[in-house]
Steps between C-alpha positions, in 0.01 A plus 500: 500500500824664569814326597439572865170310460277802548220524245406822326294588193733504196395839387569646847853374491536615139395851594735501796801386286435710189419805720857485639601794717247786532746796514839589355674337789568125424373259757461132482214430753269438208695175434405360838193303602266725690423222753849379607740753331705232319602567143223408248561208281250339258488182297628512142144433360426865553747601231442870491512536876792269546701679238433843654586388848831347379586816311430713815698266725792527258468884504484508876814282535688729245403815679601368843830385353562838333408682822749302702777567248419867514515483889835337489621766251378768743640327798152448647504119483586466872221731599263334766193566290633274223 
């Protein structure tokens, strides 16, 4: 059971998380529940899956932060798309 209370087979969630993004372009939709689109969270008793999700969430946060810093450097931080 995910944090959003939707139930999936553990191996299906594992394949989704460890499969990451399917192309060179980094996207984060694989970290969302396929039923409700909220970010996946699992209980700590699934150590491998919990650890990988936490690592990916940390990576996602770092990339977003670095992207915003770069946008500010280039003067794009006030662009409507951001």
